[in-house]
C-alpha positions as CSV (number, residue, x, y, z in Angstrom):
1,X,0.4,0.0,0.0
2,X,1.0,3.3,-0.6
3,X,1.3,6.6,1.9
4,X,-1.1,9.6,0.8
5,X,2.5,11.5,0.5
6,X,1.2,14.6,2.5
7,X,4.5,15.4,4.0
8,X,6.7,13.8,2.0
9,X,6.6,11.7,-1.3
10,X,4.7,8.7,-1.3
11,X,5.7,5.2,0.1
12,X,5.1,1.7,-0.1
13,X,4.1,0.8,3.5
14,X,3.9,-3.0,3.8
15,X,0.3,-4.2,5.8
16,X,-0.6,-7.7,6.4
17,X,-3.9,-9.1,4.9
18,X,-5.0,-9.4,8.6
19,X,-4.1,-5.8,9.4
20,X,-6.3,-5.1,6.3
21,X,-8.8,-7.3,7.2
22,X,-9.0,-6.0,10.6
23,X,-9.6,-2.2,9.4
24,X,-12.2,-3.4,7.1
25,X,-14.2,-5.2,9.8
26,X,-13.9,-2.3,12.1
27,X,-15.3,0.3,9.9
28,X,-18.2,-2.4,9.0
29,X,-18.9,-2.3,12.4
30,X,-18.6,1.5,12.8
31,X,-20.2,2.5,9.6
32,X,-23.8,1.9,8.5
33,X,-23.5,0.5,5.2
34,X,-26.5,-2.3,4.6
35,X,-26.8,-4.9,2.0
36,X,-28.8,-2.7,-0.4
37,X,-26.5,0.5,-0.4
38,X,-24.3,1.6,-3.5
39,X,-20.8,2.9,-3.0
40,X,-19.2,5.1,-5.2
41,X,-15.4,4.4,-5.2
42,X,-13.7,7.7,-6.5
43,X,-10.2,6.9,-4.6
44,X,-7.9,5.1,-6.7
45,X,-7.1,1.4,-5.7
46,X,-3.8,1.9,-5.0
47,X,-4.6,4.2,-2.1
48,X,-5.9,2.2,1.9
49,X,-9.4,4.0,1.4
50,X,-9.7,2.2,-2.2
51,X,-9.2,-0.8,-0.7
52,X,-10.4,-0.8,2.4
53,X,-14.2,0.6,1.5
54,X,-14.1,-1.8,-1.1
55,X,-13.7,-4.4,1.6
56,X,-16.3,-2.8,3.6
57,X,-18.8,-3.1,0.9
58,X,-17.8,-6.7,0.1
59,X,-18.0,-7.8,4.0
60,X,-21.6,-5.7,3.8
61,X,-22.6,-7.2,0.2
62,X,-23.0,-3.8,-1.0
63,X,-22.4,-3.1,-4.6
64,X,-19.6,-1.1,-5.1
65,X,-19.5,1.4,-8.6
66,X,-16.4,2.6,-9.8
67,X,-15.4,6.3,-11.0
68,X,-12.7,5.9,-13.6
69,X,-11.9,9.8,-13.2
70,X,-13.4,12.2,-10.8
71,X,-15.1,15.4,-12.6
72,X,-17.5,17.6,-10.2
73,X,-20.3,17.2,-12.6
74,X,-20.4,14.1,-14.1
75,X,-20.2,12.9,-10.3
76,X,-23.5,14.2,-9.5
77,X,-25.0,12.4,-12.8
78,X,-23.8,9.0,-11.3
79,X,-24.9,9.5,-8.1
80,X,-28.6,10.3,-9.5
81,X,-28.1,7.5,-12.0
82,X,-26.6,4.6,-9.8
83,X,-28.7,5.8,-6.6
84,X,-25.5,5.8,-4.5
85,X,-26.0,6.1,-0.8
86,X,-22.1,6.3,0.1
87,X,-18.9,7.4,-1.0
88,X,-15.5,8.3,0.1
89,X,-14.3,11.8,-0.6
90,X,-12.2,14.4,0.8
91,X,-12.4,18.5,1.5
92,X,-11.3,19.3,-2.4
93,X,-13.6,17.3,-4.2
94,X,-16.8,18.4,-2.1
95,X,-15.6,21.9,-2.4
96,X,-15.4,21.3,-6.5
97,X,-19.1,19.5,-6.5
98,X,-21.0,22.7,-4.7
99,X,-19.4,24.3,-7.9
100,X,-22.2,22.6,-9.8
101,X,-25.2,23.2,-8.4
102,X,-27.3,22.1,-11.2
103,X,-26.7,18.7,-10.4
104,X,-27.8,19.0,-7.0
105,X,-31.1,19.3,-8.5
106,X,-31.2,15.8,-9.8
107,X,-30.5,14.1,-6.6
108,X,-33.4,12.5,-4.9
109,X,-31.8,10.9,-2.2
110,X,-14.2,12.7,5.8
111,X,-12.7,14.7,6.9
112,X,-14.1,18.3,5.5
113,X,-14.1,21.8,7.1
114,X,-17.5,23.2,9.0
115,X,-18.7,25.1,6.5
116,X,-18.6,22.0,3.3
117,X,-20.4,19.7,5.9
118,X,-23.1,22.5,7.0
119,X,-23.6,23.3,3.0
120,X,-23.8,19.3,1.9
121,X,-26.4,19.1,5.3
122,X,-28.5,21.9,4.3
123,X,-29.0,19.9,0.8
124,X,-30.0,16.9,3.0
125,X,-26.7,14.9,2.4
126,X,-25.1,13.9,5.3
127,X,-21.6,13.9,5.6
128,X,-19.4,11.1,8.0
129,X,-16.6,12.5,9.2
130,X,-13.9,9.5,10.0
131,X,-10.7,10.3,11.4
132,X,-7.2,8.6,11.9
133,X,-4.2,9.3,14.1
134,X,-1.2,8.0,14.1
135,X,-0.2,5.3,16.8
136,X,0.3,6.4,20.4
137,X,-0.7,10.1,19.6
138,X,-3.3,11.6,20.8
139,X,-5.9,13.1,19.0
């Protein structure tokens, strides 16, 4: 698996299969994903969220729809067409999506700044924040 490269160049990180499965099982217990849910994968599979959330979907027996390349306008179309119930995002993606309000009208049904979360909540689209920290570091 590769690190995100937030502080430096991304690096390969050795993870055991047991570690990856335990992570997916922990998220399965924490997230409210169900058998009929539909997860839109917008993060690359070489990133930890890409693999872990795919595994969560498999564990919960929900569907996975892959978006080859993120586009802020096209994602609204996919969400509506595929009846997406969950997807992993970043603050940048969420901000870019807000700049395309014409697609918001077609919707029927993270770690992000408070203002962005409130904008999505005002549209009746809940944002669930998931945090992580380094071992031994208090948050």
